N, C-alpha and C positions, 0 to 999 in steps of 0.2 A: 495534692495527694490523690484526690478522686480521679483526676485526669490520668495519672500514672496507673492507678489500679484498674481503671476502665480499659486502658490499652493492654494491660497485662491479660485481662480476660479475653480481649479480642485476639491477642497474639497466641494464647494457648489454643483457642479455637482454630486459629490459622494452622497451627501445627497439626491439628487433627484433620482439618478439612482442606488444606492447601488453597486458601483463598479468601478468608474472612477479612483479613487486614487489607488486602487489595481492594475489596469492595468498599470497605470503610473509607479508605483514602479517596477513591473515585467519587463516593457519595459526598465527601466533604468538598472536593474540588467542584462538583456540580453546584453545590450551595453557593460557593464563591462566585462561579461564573454567572449564576442567575441572580446575583445581588440579594440573596435572601439573608435573613439574620443568622449569624453564626453564633452558637452558644459556646462561650469561651470554656466552660467547665468540661466539655467533652473532647477537647483537643489535647493531644499528648505533647508535653514538654514545650509549651508555648511561652515565650518571653514577652512578646508584645503582639497584640492582635488588633486588627482594624475591624470594627463592627460595621457591616454594610446593611443598609435597609433598602427595600424596593423603592424605585422611583426617586432615589436621592443621589445627587451628584457625588461621585466617588471622591473621597479625600482621605485615603488610608494613612494611618499613622506609621505602620510598618508592615512588613510581609509576615505571613504565617510561617513559622519555622517548623517544617516537617522533618522527621528523622532522616538521617542519611541512609542511602541504599546500602545493601550488603556490599562491602568493598573487597571481599576476598575473591580469588579466582578459582579456588579449589571447590570441588563438589562437597556438598553438605549432606550428611546422613543422620537422620533422626530416628531413634527407636521409640515407637509408641506401644505402650503396654496397657491392656485393660485387665484389671485384677478382679478376682472373685471375692470382693469384700462387700459385705452387706451392711446396711445402715445399723449402727449400734454395736457392731462387732469390734473386738479389741484383740484379735489374735496376733501373735508375734510375727506372722508372715502369711502371705496369700499367694496362691497360684495365679497364673495369667491365662485367661481365656483368649486373649488377643495379643499377638506379637506381629507388628507390622513395621518394616523399615521404610521410612519416607526418604527419598533421595532427590536432591535438587542441584542442578548444574547452573551456576550463576553466569556462565559464559554463553552457553547455547540456549538457556532458559527452558531446559527439558527437566522433567520430573518423573518419579515413579513410586509405585506402591508394591512392595514385596512382602507377602504374608508367609509366616512360618507356622505351620500347624502345631498344636500343643503337644502332640504325641511324638514329635521328632526326637529320636534317641541320640543324645549327644554326651560328650564328656564335659561336665560342669567343672570349671577350674577350681581346684582345691577340694573337690568332692569326687564322687564316682560318676559313672555313666548313669543317666536317668533321663526321663522325659524333660524336654526343654522348659515346660511350663512350671517346673518346680524351682527354677533358678532364682526367681524373685523371692519366693518363700524362704529358701535356704539362706539367701543373702541377708534378709531381715532377721531371721531367727538366730543366726550365728554371728551377727555383727560383722559381716564382710565389709571391707573398706568401700564406702559408697552405698552400703546397704543392699537391698534387693535390686534396685535399679542398676547399681554398680556391677553386681554379679551377672544379671541378665545381659548387660551390655558386653561384658567380657565373653560370655558364652556365645552370643550372636557373632561377635567379632571372630571368635575361633571357628565357628561353623562356616561363615561366609568368606573369611579372609579379607575383611574390609575394616575400616576404622569407623566406629560410631562416635559422632561428635557430641550429640546431645540426646537426652532421654526425656520422655514425658509419660507419666503414669496416671491413669484415671480409673476411678471405681464405677460400679454400676449406677450408684445414686447420681453422680455428676452427669453421666451420659443421659439418663432419663430426663433430668431437669433441663439440660441443654436443649434436647429435642422438643420438650414441651414448651420451652420459652420461644422456640422458633415457630410454634404453632403447628408442629408435626412436620414430617418430611414426605416427599413424593417418591415412591419406590415402585418400579415395575417388577412385581414378584414373578420370578421365573418358573415357578412350579407350585402346585398345590402342596401345602405343608400340613401334616397331621401328626402331631407329637403328643401322645397321651401321657408321657412321663417327663414333661418339662419341669425342671427343679424350681421350687418356690423359695422365697426368702426365709421361711421357717423350716427348710430342709424337707419339705414334703414334695409332692408332685401335683401337676395340674395338666389339663388338656390345652395345647396350643394348636389352634386350627386357623389357617390362613389360606385364602383362595388365590389362585394364580391371576395375575392381571395388575393393572395400575391401582395402587392403594395410597391413601394418606395415613401414615403410621404415627401414632402418638409415641411418647417416650417409652412406656412399658412395652408396647407392641414392637417398636423398632429394636429394643434390646432383645426381645425374644427372637425376632427374625435374625439378629446378628449372632445369637448364642446357640439356637437349636441346631442339632446335628442328627438326631434320631430320625430314621426313616428318610433321610436324604440319600439320593442315589450314590453320591460319592462322599458321604459322611462329613468329616472335618474339612475336606477340600472344598466342598460346596459351602460350608459355613464360612470359610475364609473368604470366598468370593462374595458372599452376602455381606460380610463386614466391609469389604472394599466398596461395595455398592452403596452401603449406608453412609460411608465417609463422603463419597462423591455426592450423595443426595443432600447431605448437610451443606457441602460446599455450594451446590446449586441454590439452596434455599437462602443462604445468607447473602447472596448477590442481589436479592430483591430489595429495592429501596425501602419499601414499607416494612420489611422485616428488620432492616438495619435501624430504622427509626425506632422500632419497638425495642430492639436490644439496647439502644442508647438510653431509652427511658427506664429500662429495667436494670441499669448498670449496678446500683448499690445492692439489689437483691441477688444479682448474678455473682457479684464478688463474694457475698456470704455463701452462696451455693457452692462455689468452687474453691474457696480458700482452704478447706480441709479435705477436698476430694481430688485435687490434682497436685502432682509433684513434678518439678522439672529442674534441671541444672542450668537452664539458660538464664542469662541476665536479662533485665528489661531492655537494655540497649540491643542485645542480640536479637531478641524477639521483634523489636521494632524494625531492625534492619532486614530481618527475614521477611517481615510483613511487607516492606517496600519491594523486596525481590519478588514477592508473590504477585505484585501488580503486573508483572511482565510474563506471567504464565497463562496458558490457555488449556482448555480441556484436551485438545488434540495432542498436546505435548506430554501428557501424563501416561506413562506405561504402567501396566498392571500384570502381576505374576504371582503364582502360588507354588510353594515347594510341594507339589502334588505327586501322583504316582509316576510321573516322568522323571522325578528327581529323588525318589525314595522307594524303598521296598518294605512291604509288610513283613513283620516277624513277631512271633510270640516268644517272650523271654522265659528264662527258667522259673521266674516267679508267676508265670501265667499272664503277664501283661502283653497286650497287643500294642505294638509300637511301629514306628516308621524309621527304618535305617537309611541315613543319607547315602546317596550314590555320589561320592566325592567328585568324580570326574564330571558328571552331569551338572552338579551344582557349580563347579568352577567355570564351566562353559556359560551357564546362565549369569553368573556374577560378571564375567568379562563382558557379556553383552548388555546386561541390565545396568551396570554401573559405569558404562562408557557411553558418551554422547557423540552423535554424528552431526556435524554442523553444515553439511553440504545442502540439505534440504532447507535450511533456515537462511543461509547466506547466499546461496547460488554459486559459491566458490567450490574449489576442489575439496573432496571429503577429507576431514580431519577428525581426530578423536581427542577427547579429554578424559583423563582417568577420574 
C-alpha cells in the first residue's frame, strides 16, 4: 500500500512538473546498475524483487517489474488547476488562480504548457458568460457533473476546441508544502517585483518585494511569485509566465538525486500533505504509465505559450469588470500549432504531423 501511495505522490508531481516520475525511475535504475541495496517498500507494484548488495555476486531471484509505458498513440492533454483555497476554509467552491493545459505527444515525445489567464471572458457551459476562473467555483457550488473540475474541463475544451483527457487540481497549501519539501526551487527572477497589496490568508494585504536575479525561493515565496500580478508590466500575462517558470523549476529540482532520496524518505508525510489538497481523475495505472512516458521527454521538447494580448482583447463589461475577450481566429491558429507535433527534427525523416 505504501508503495502505491508513494508512486501516487510522485505521479501527481509529475503531472505538475513533467518529469518527477522520469527522474525517479532513472534513479532506481542507477541503484540497480551500481549494485546498491534497493529498498523494496519504495518500488511501485513489485511482485518479486532481488535485493543486491555491494561487492556481492549477483544472484537475482527475479526482475523488478516496472509499470508499462503509455501505450496510446494519441496526444494526452491534462488540465492543471490551482485554486484559491486557503487552509481551514470550507467554501462550496473556489476560483482558479492557475489554469494550464499540459500536452504530451507519446509518438514524437514533444510536450507543451499553455496558460489561460484568469480574466479570459468565456461562455461557461450551462451558465452565462463570465471570467474563466469562476468555472471551477460554479461547478462545485451547483453540483455540475464532475464538480468544479468537470465544468472547468468543459469550459476549456469549448474555448480551445480540444479534448481534455485528465484534470489535476491543487490548492495553495499543497503547493507551498511541495516546494518546501524540495528544499526550495531555483528561479531566475526576470524583473524587480514590488507588490504592496499582496493578499494574505486572512484576507488582508502585505508587501511582497523580490529583487531581479537568481533566487532560491521557499514555498511561500514561490507561491507569491506565481500569484502576484500587481505592478507587473503585463499583469496577468506575466503572472502566467511566472507560473510556467515555477513549474519548470520544480521539474529541474526533482531531477537531482539528493532531492529524490529526500522525497523517498518523506513519503508518508508527503502523502498526508497531499491527500486532501490534490484532486485528479487519473487512475494509479494511468499516472504510472504517464510517468514512464515522461522518461523520454527533455526540456528542449517542451513548448510554452500564454493566451496573452496576441490572442485576446481588453474590454470593460457593463458591470465594470476588466476582462480579456478571446480572438477566436488567433486562438485557433495557436491551437493548430501548439497541439500538433512535427517529427522531422526528431526522426530525420520527412516532416509529418500528429494531432
